DRENDREN-750790 format. One record per residue (C-alpha): residue number from 1; residue in one letter; chain; x, y, z. Coordinates in steps of 0.1 Angstrom, whole numbers, plus 5000, padded with zeros to 4 digits. Example, Ala and Ser with C-alpha at 12.3 -4.5 7.8 and 13.67 -1.06 7.14 Angstrom:
<site><pos>1</pos><code>a</code><unit>A</unit><X>5123</X><Y>4955</Y><Z>5078</Z></site>
<site><pos>2</pos><code>s</code><unit>A</unit><X>5137</X><Y>4989</Y><Z>5071</Z></site>
This chain:
<site><pos>1</pos><code>m</code><unit>A</unit><X>5776</X><Y>0597</Y><Z>8368</Z></site>
<site><pos>2</pos><code>q</code><unit>A</unit><X>5754</X><Y>0592</Y><Z>8338</Z></site>
<site><pos>3</pos><code>s</code><unit>A</unit><X>5748</X><Y>0555</Y><Z>8346</Z></site>
<site><pos>4</pos><code>t</code><unit>A</unit><X>5738</X><Y>0564</Y><Z>8382</Z></site>
<site><pos>5</pos><code>t</code><unit>A</unit><X>5713</X><Y>0590</Y><Z>8369</Z></site>
<site><pos>6</pos><code>s</code><unit>A</unit><X>5699</X><Y>0565</Y><Z>8344</Z></site>
<site><pos>7</pos><code>s</code><unit>A</unit><X>5696</X><Y>0539</Y><Z>8370</Z></site>
<site><pos>8</pos><code>f</code><unit>A</unit><X>5678</X><Y>0563</Y><Z>8394</Z></site>
<site><pos>9</pos><code>t</code><unit>A</unit><X>5654</X><Y>0574</Y><Z>8366</Z></site>
<site><pos>10</pos><code>m</code><unit>A</unit><X>5646</X><Y>0538</Y><Z>8357</Z></site>
<site><pos>11</pos><code>r</code><unit>A</unit><X>5639</X><Y>0529</Y><Z>8393</Z></site>
<site><pos>12</pos><code>a</code><unit>A</unit><X>5617</X><Y>0560</Y><Z>8397</Z></site>
<site><pos>13</pos><code>l</code><unit>A</unit><X>5598</X><Y>0550</Y><Z>8366</Z></site>
<site><pos>14</pos><code>l</code><unit>A</unit><X>5593</X><Y>0514</Y><Z>8378</Z></site>
<site><pos>15</pos><code>v</code><unit>A</unit><X>5581</X><Y>0525</Y><Z>8413</Z></site>
<site><pos>16</pos><code>t</code><unit>A</unit><X>5557</X><Y>0551</Y><Z>8397</Z></site>
<site><pos>17</pos><code>g</code><unit>A</unit><X>5544</X><Y>0525</Y><Z>8373</Z></site>
<site><pos>18</pos><code>f</code><unit>A</unit><X>5539</X><Y>0499</Y><Z>8401</Z></site>
<site><pos>19</pos><code>l</code><unit>A</unit><X>5521</X><Y>0524</Y><Z>8423</Z></site>
<site><pos>20</pos><code>s</code><unit>A</unit><X>5499</X><Y>0535</Y><Z>8395</Z></site>
<site><pos>21</pos><code>i</code><unit>A</unit><X>5488</X><Y>0499</Y><Z>8388</Z></site>
<site><pos>22</pos><code>t</code><unit>A</unit><X>5484</X><Y>0492</Y><Z>8425</Z></site>
<site><pos>23</pos><code>i</code><unit>A</unit><X>5462</X><Y>0522</Y><Z>8431</Z></site>
<site><pos>24</pos><code>a</code><unit>A</unit><X>5441</X><Y>0516</Y><Z>8400</Z></site>
<site><pos>25</pos><code>s</code><unit>A</unit><X>5436</X><Y>0479</Y><Z>8410</Z></site>
<site><pos>26</pos><code>p</code><unit>A</unit><X>5400</X><Y>0469</Y><Z>8418</Z></site>
<site><pos>27</pos><code>f</code><unit>A</unit><X>5414</X><Y>0453</Y><Z>8450</Z></site>
<site><pos>28</pos><code>s</code><unit>A</unit><X>5425</X><Y>0486</Y><Z>8464</Z></site>
<site><pos>29</pos><code>v</code><unit>A</unit><X>5390</X><Y>0502</Y><Z>8462</Z></site>
<site><pos>30</pos><code>a</code><unit>A</unit><X>5378</X><Y>0511</Y><Z>8497</Z></site>
<site><pos>31</pos><code>k</code><unit>A</unit><X>5345</X><Y>0498</Y><Z>8509</Z></site>
<site><pos>32</pos><code>d</code><unit>A</unit><X>5317</X><Y>0522</Y><Z>8518</Z></site>
<site><pos>33</pos><code>t</code><unit>A</unit><X>5309</X><Y>0510</Y><Z>8553</Z></site>
<site><pos>34</pos><code>n</code><unit>A</unit><X>5281</X><Y>0536</Y><Z>8557</Z></site>
<site><pos>35</pos><code>t</code><unit>A</unit><X>5261</X><Y>0518</Y><Z>8530</Z></site>
<site><pos>36</pos><code>e</code><unit>A</unit><X>5263</X><Y>0485</Y><Z>8548</Z></site>
<site><pos>37</pos><code>s</code><unit>A</unit><X>5255</X><Y>0499</Y><Z>8582</Z></site>
<site><pos>38</pos><code>e</code><unit>A</unit><X>5225</X><Y>0518</Y><Z>8568</Z></site>
<site><pos>39</pos><code>t</code><unit>A</unit><X>5210</X><Y>0486</Y><Z>8553</Z></site>
<site><pos>40</pos><code>c</code><unit>A</unit><X>5214</X><Y>0468</Y><Z>8586</Z></site>
<site><pos>41</pos><code>s</code><unit>A</unit><X>5198</X><Y>0495</Y><Z>8607</Z></site>
<site><pos>42</pos><code>y</code><unit>A</unit><X>5168</X><Y>0487</Y><Z>8628</Z></site>
<site><pos>43</pos><code>n</code><unit>A</unit><X>5151</X><Y>0500</Y><Z>8660</Z></site>
<site><pos>44</pos><code>e</code><unit>A</unit><X>5162</X><Y>0476</Y><Z>8687</Z></site>
<site><pos>45</pos><code>v</code><unit>A</unit><X>5138</X><Y>0490</Y><Z>8713</Z></site>
<site><pos>46</pos><code>e</code><unit>A</unit><X>5108</X><Y>0483</Y><Z>8689</Z></site>
<site><pos>47</pos><code>m</code><unit>A</unit><X>5122</X><Y>0449</Y><Z>8679</Z></site>
<site><pos>48</pos><code>l</code><unit>A</unit><X>5124</X><Y>0438</Y><Z>8716</Z></site>
<site><pos>49</pos><code>k</code><unit>A</unit><X>5088</X><Y>0449</Y><Z>8721</Z></site>
<site><pos>50</pos><code>l</code><unit>A</unit><X>5075</X><Y>0424</Y><Z>8695</Z></site>
<site><pos>51</pos><code>s</code><unit>A</unit><X>5059</X><Y>0392</Y><Z>8707</Z></site>
<site><pos>52</pos><code>p</code><unit>A</unit><X>5080</X><Y>0361</Y><Z>8701</Z></site>
<site><pos>53</pos><code>r</code><unit>A</unit><X>5058</X><Y>0350</Y><Z>8672</Z></site>
<site><pos>54</pos><code>e</code><unit>A</unit><X>5060</X><Y>0384</Y><Z>8655</Z></site>
<site><pos>55</pos><code>f</code><unit>A</unit><X>5097</X><Y>0386</Y><Z>8661</Z></site>
<site><pos>56</pos><code>d</code><unit>A</unit><X>5104</X><Y>0352</Y><Z>8647</Z></site>
<site><pos>57</pos><code>q</code><unit>A</unit><X>5077</X><Y>0344</Y><Z>8621</Z></site>
<site><pos>58</pos><code>n</code><unit>A</unit><X>5067</X><Y>0377</Y><Z>8605</Z></site>
<site><pos>59</pos><code>l</code><unit>A</unit><X>5086</X><Y>0384</Y><Z>8573</Z></site>
<site><pos>60</pos><code>e</code><unit>A</unit><X>5079</X><Y>0421</Y><Z>8576</Z></site>
<site><pos>61</pos><code>k</code><unit>A</unit><X>5090</X><Y>0425</Y><Z>8612</Z></site>
<site><pos>62</pos><code>g</code><unit>A</unit><X>5116</X><Y>0411</Y><Z>8635</Z></site>
<site><pos>63</pos><code>w</code><unit>A</unit><X>5149</X><Y>0395</Y><Z>8627</Z></site>
<site><pos>64</pos><code>r</code><unit>A</unit><X>5138</X><Y>0383</Y><Z>8592</Z></site>
<site><pos>65</pos><code>e</code><unit>A</unit><X>5134</X><Y>0419</Y><Z>8581</Z></site>
<site><pos>66</pos><code>v</code><unit>A</unit><X>5170</X><Y>0426</Y><Z>8591</Z></site>
<site><pos>67</pos><code>a</code><unit>A</unit><X>5183</X><Y>0393</Y><Z>8575</Z></site>
<site><pos>68</pos><code>k</code><unit>A</unit><X>5168</X><Y>0401</Y><Z>8540</Z></site>
<site><pos>69</pos><code>a</code><unit>A</unit><X>5201</X><Y>0417</Y><Z>8530</Z></site>
<site><pos>70</pos><code>e</code><unit>A</unit><X>5229</X><Y>0391</Y><Z>8528</Z></site>
<site><pos>71</pos><code>a</code><unit>A</unit><X>5253</X><Y>0416</Y><Z>8544</Z></site>
<site><pos>72</pos><code>c</code><unit>A</unit><X>5231</X><Y>0418</Y><Z>8574</Z></site>
<site><pos>73</pos><code>r</code><unit>A</unit><X>5229</X><Y>0382</Y><Z>8584</Z></site>
<site><pos>74</pos><code>e</code><unit>A</unit><X>5254</X><Y>0386</Y><Z>8613</Z></site>
<site><pos>75</pos><code>a</code><unit>A</unit><X>5234</X><Y>0417</Y><Z>8625</Z></site>
<site><pos>76</pos><code>a</code><unit>A</unit><X>5203</X><Y>0395</Y><Z>8624</Z></site>
<site><pos>77</pos><code>a</code><unit>A</unit><X>5219</X><Y>0368</Y><Z>8644</Z></site>
<site><pos>78</pos><code>d</code><unit>A</unit><X>5230</X><Y>0393</Y><Z>8670</Z></site>
<site><pos>79</pos><code>l</code><unit>A</unit><X>5195</X><Y>0407</Y><Z>8672</Z></site>
<site><pos>80</pos><code>i</code><unit>A</unit><X>5181</X><Y>0372</Y><Z>8678</Z></site>
<site><pos>81</pos><code>h</code><unit>A</unit><X>5205</X><Y>0367</Y><Z>8706</Z></site>
<site><pos>82</pos><code>t</code><unit>A</unit><X>5197</X><Y>0400</Y><Z>8722</Z></site>
<site><pos>83</pos><code>y</code><unit>A</unit><X>5159</X><Y>0392</Y><Z>8719</Z></site>
<site><pos>84</pos><code>y</code><unit>A</unit><X>5160</X><Y>0359</Y><Z>8737</Z></site>
<site><pos>85</pos><code>t</code><unit>A</unit><X>5184</X><Y>0371</Y><Z>8764</Z></site>
<site><pos>86</pos><code>k</code><unit>A</unit><X>5163</X><Y>0402</Y><Z>8772</Z></site>
<site><pos>87</pos><code>n</code><unit>A</unit><X>5128</X><Y>0387</Y><Z>8769</Z></site>
<site><pos>88</pos><code>e</code><unit>A</unit><X>5111</X><Y>0359</Y><Z>8787</Z></site>
<site><pos>89</pos><code>i</code><unit>A</unit><X>5103</X><Y>0331</Y><Z>8762</Z></site>
<site><pos>90</pos><code>s</code><unit>A</unit><X>5093</X><Y>0295</Y><Z>8764</Z></site>
<site><pos>91</pos><code>k</code><unit>A</unit><X>5118</X><Y>0266</Y><Z>8761</Z></site>
<site><pos>92</pos><code>g</code><unit>A</unit><X>5104</X><Y>0257</Y><Z>8727</Z></site>
<site><pos>93</pos><code>a</code><unit>A</unit><X>5107</X><Y>0292</Y><Z>8714</Z></site>
<site><pos>94</pos><code>m</code><unit>A</unit><X>5143</X><Y>0294</Y><Z>8729</Z></site>
<site><pos>95</pos><code>r</code><unit>A</unit><X>5153</X><Y>0263</Y><Z>8708</Z></site>
<site><pos>96</pos><code>t</code><unit>A</unit><X>5138</X><Y>0279</Y><Z>8677</Z></site>
<site><pos>97</pos><code>f</code><unit>A</unit><X>5156</X><Y>0312</Y><Z>8684</Z></site>
<site><pos>98</pos><code>v</code><unit>A</unit><X>5189</X><Y>0295</Y><Z>8690</Z></site>
<site><pos>99</pos><code>w</code><unit>A</unit><X>5185</X><Y>0275</Y><Z>8658</Z></site>
<site><pos>100</pos><code>h</code><unit>A</unit><X>5177</X><Y>0306</Y><Z>8638</Z></site>
<site><pos>101</pos><code>e</code><unit>A</unit><X>5206</X><Y>0325</Y><Z>8654</Z></site>
<site><pos>102</pos><code>g</code><unit>A</unit><X>5230</X><Y>0298</Y><Z>8641</Z></site>
<site><pos>103</pos><code>h</code><unit>A</unit><X>5215</X><Y>0298</Y><Z>8606</Z></site>
<site><pos>104</pos><code>a</code><unit>A</unit><X>5209</X><Y>0335</Y><Z>8601</Z></site>
């Protein structure tokens, strides 16, 4: 009986120790998704109203403003795609937008 109790106590200690290490691990820290989404926020309606030149070439407006944060590159690419599918633009501008979409 005593060896069964000792074995159970040892297993409980090992499991508790393992869980403590796992929980304290830097890999188990949850990401704050609100922070990322806030940095990628933009007004799509206003973005779509910009001229193609403003949207593409202005560093303070358009997709480049969104892409300034590394975590927002995918959001910027999605914005570029939305812009050229919802607005009439020239073939030359379309090539540029598609290129920027792929490299955002």
